[in-house]
N, C-alpha and C positions, 0 to 999 in steps of 0.2 A: 503493499500499499504506500510505498515511498516515492512512486513515480510522480513527477511534476512537483516535489518539495524541494524548497530552497535548502532546507537542511534535514536529511532523512532521519537524523536522531531526535527530532522534535515533531509533536504532533501537528496535524494540518492547520489548525486553528492558532498555534503560537504566534506571536509577534516577532518579526525579524528586522523591522525597520518603522522608525516613527518619523512623521513629517511636522514641519514648522507650524502648519494649520491645524494640528491636533489630530490629523488622520494616521492610519498606519497601514503596513502591508503584512498580511498573513503569510504563513510558512507555505500555504497552497497557492499563492500568488493572487488571493482577494485583496484588492484594495478598501479599505474601511474609510468611511467618512467619519469625522469628529461627531460625537454625540451633540455637542454645542450647535450643529448646524443642521440637525434633524428636527423637523418641526413638532413630531410627536414626542421627542424628549423635552423641548422647549415647553410644550404643554404640560408635560407632567413635572416640570420643575419651575412653574411660574413664580413661586414664593422663593425660590433658591435651590442651587445644587447642594448635594451632600458634600461635606468637606473631607470625610475619612473613605478609606477603601473597604475595610472590613464591614460586614453585614451585621456583625456585633455592635458596631459603634455607629448605626444608622441614627440619625437625629429623628426620633418618632415625632415630635412637635412640629418640626419643619415639614416632615412628610404629610403630616395631617392638613397643614395649611396647603400643600402641593394637592393633595387629593382632593380638597374642596373645589379646586379650580377644575381639575379633571373630571369628577363626578358630575358638578354643576353643568359643564359644558357637554358632557356625555348624555346627561338625561333631560336635557332641555325640551326634548320633543315628547316626552311622556306625559300621560294624564295623571293626576293625583293618585287614582288607584294603582296605576302601576308602579309609580314612584313609592308608595307605602308598602307594596309587596316586596319590591326589591329591597327597600331599606331593611325590612324584617329578614330577608334572606342573607344580607350582607352583615347583620349587625350593626348597623348605622343608623342614624337619627334621619328622619324623613328630610329634616332642614338641609343636611348635607347634600342630599341629591337635588334639592330644589335648584331652578334656573339662576344663574349668577345674577347678582345685582348690577346695577349700572356702574358703580364704583368698582366691583370686581371686574366687569367686562374691560373697564378702561385699564385697569392693572395688566390684564392679560395682553391687550394691546400693546401696552408700552413695553412688556417683556419682550414681544415678538419684534416690536420696532428696535429694541436694543440688539437683537441677535440677527435681524435681516435688515439691515439700514437700507438697503438699496430696492427692498420690496415692500409695497403696503401691506400692513398686517392683514387687511381683508383678502390678500392673494395668496398667502402662505399659512393662516391659522387652520389647521385640519379641521374637516367637517366630521360631525359625529357619525354619520351614515357611511364613512369611507373605512377600509380597512386600515388597520394600524401598521404602519411601514417602519420597522426598526432594522429592517435587514442591512446587512454589511455595514454595521455602525460599531465604532470603537467606543466603549464605555470605560474612561480611566478613573471614575470614581464609584463608591457604592451607589446603588440605584434602587429605588423602591416603588413598586407598584400595588403595595399591600392594600386590599380592599378596594382597588379600583375597577371600574365597570367598562367592559369593552363591549360596543354595541355589534360591531362587525368582527371579521377575522382579524388575527394578529400574527404579523410576520417579524420573525427575529432571525431568519436564516443567516448563517455564516456571520453573526455578531460575535463579538469579543467582549466579555466583561472581565475587565482587570481587577475590579473590586466585587465585593458581595452583591447579590441581587436578591430581591425580596418580592416573591409574587405572591406571598401567603393571604388567603381569603379573596383573593382577585376573582372576578366574576367574568368568565370569557363566554359570551354569548354564541359564538361561532368558533370554528377551528383555530387551533393555534399551532404555528410552525416553527420549531427551533432547531431545524435540521442545521448540522454541522456548526452548531453554536459551541464556542470555547468559554467555559466558566473556570476562571483561574482562581476563584475564591469561592465562598459558600453560596449555593444555590437554595432558596428557600421557597417551598411551594406547599406549606403546611395549609390544609383546609381550602385548596384552590379548587374553584368550580370550573372545571372543563365541560361545557355543554355539548360539544360537537367534536370531542377528542382532541388529543395533543401529539404532536409528532416530535420526538427528539432523535430522529435518525442521525447517525455519526456524531451525536453532541459528544462533548469531552468535558468530563467533571473532573477538576484538580481538587477541590475542596469538598465539604460535606454536600450531599444532595438530599435534602429532606423533603419527602412527599407525604409526610404524616397527615392521615384524614383527607387527603386529596379525593375529590369526587368527579367521576366521569358519568355524566347523566346519560341514560338510556331512554330514547324517545319511544312514544307509544307504539311506534311501527315495530318495535322489537328489535330493530337494527343495532348491533352492538358497536359502539365507537371504541376507539383504540388508543391506549397509551403505547406508543411505539417507539422503541428504543433500540437503535442499530448500534451494536457494539462493533468498532470497525477494525481494529489493527490485531494482528498476529504477534507484534513486536511490543506494543505499548498499550497497557490497560485503559480503557477510557474512564473507568471508576477508579481513580487513584485515592480519593479520600472516602471518608465514611459515607454511607447512605443509609436512609431509613425509609421504610416502605410499610409502615404500620397503619392498619385500618384504612386502606384505599378502597373506595368503593368504585368498581370498574364495570364495564360491559365487556371489554376485551383487553387483554395485557399480551403483547407480543415482544418477546426478545429474540432478536436475531443475532447471531454471533458466528464469527470465524475464531474466536480466541478459545484456547484449550480449556477443558473443564477445571483442571487443578490451578491453572494461573488465574482464572477468573475467580474463583471460590476464595482464593488467598487475599485478594483484594477487597473482597466485599464484607464490609464490617458492620453493616446495619442490622436493624431488627426485620423480621420477617412474619410475625405472629399476627393472629386476629384479622386476617384478611376476608373480605366478603366479595367473591367475584366469580365469574365464570370465564375459564382461562383455556386458550387454544394456542398451539405452538406452531411456528412455521420454522423450517430450517433445522439448525443442529441442536441446540440446547433449550431446555425448559427449566424454569425453577419451581421446584416443589414447594409450595407455600406452607404446607404442614411441617416440613422440616428445615426449611431455608437453604436447602442444598439444589444444586444443578444437577440434573440427569439427562442423558441422552434419550430422545424420544422423537418421533415424528408428529405425534398428536397427544394432546393432553385432554382427559375427560373433565367435566365440569367438577369444580372443587368447592368446598362450603367448609373450610377448616376453622375451628377455634373461635367462631364469632357468631354474632347475630344475624339472623336473615335481614 
């Protein structure tokens, strides 16, 4: 899997060069734009960017102010009943999802004017009914989307997170794409609601990956959505840090891998108990959620170990 890499000893998403504008170059040749020039990142940081890199030191008061701008903008097209129901689901007050006030809209406009001086804010501020585009973006600091609501699909493909990222309790109404993302620090997705599945194909986790109590919704059509994790390398493990997969509510969990069984198990340090899911495997390896071990199999039957229905 080293073809096309600047440094075959590094994973594809590792940074091999940084630029004066804040962008960077990945080991696989993907050029990353600086987060500060991504309109969606600016929308998520209207009140200010995080100063630290570690997820442990995210300024939650600052994020709460940022979240108010994000959710107020995303939910402005909802009726009161929809807003109230969503607030209950996300554990937030209805006021936090209410449309932005004139003062808040002015603050948002000033933030975009500062970041995109040559473009009027009306032309660059993202629309709530558009897909969120964070693909090929370089995030040099910790980034939080905790309890943020996404109306449409969210794309993070080939992004690089230098600092920790927190998706905890975020609500994704449509599919989420995190293929080939490089997480250089902790990635938190505790209680995250994936309404239409999430793809982590060829994602690389250096720090802790925490998906405790994440929820993948299953529609009435009974179609199963997938948390799809493609483990990519025979020479380097994608899961280098601890991970935790406790009480994930899933329609379908797919692990595909070319990594040897013993090598993968040696790197998996998280907890696997009390899962409620219907699992099916494609390709080489399947995780037995009752034992927390990987076994070779072509298909896996429905499993309901150790938990409530």
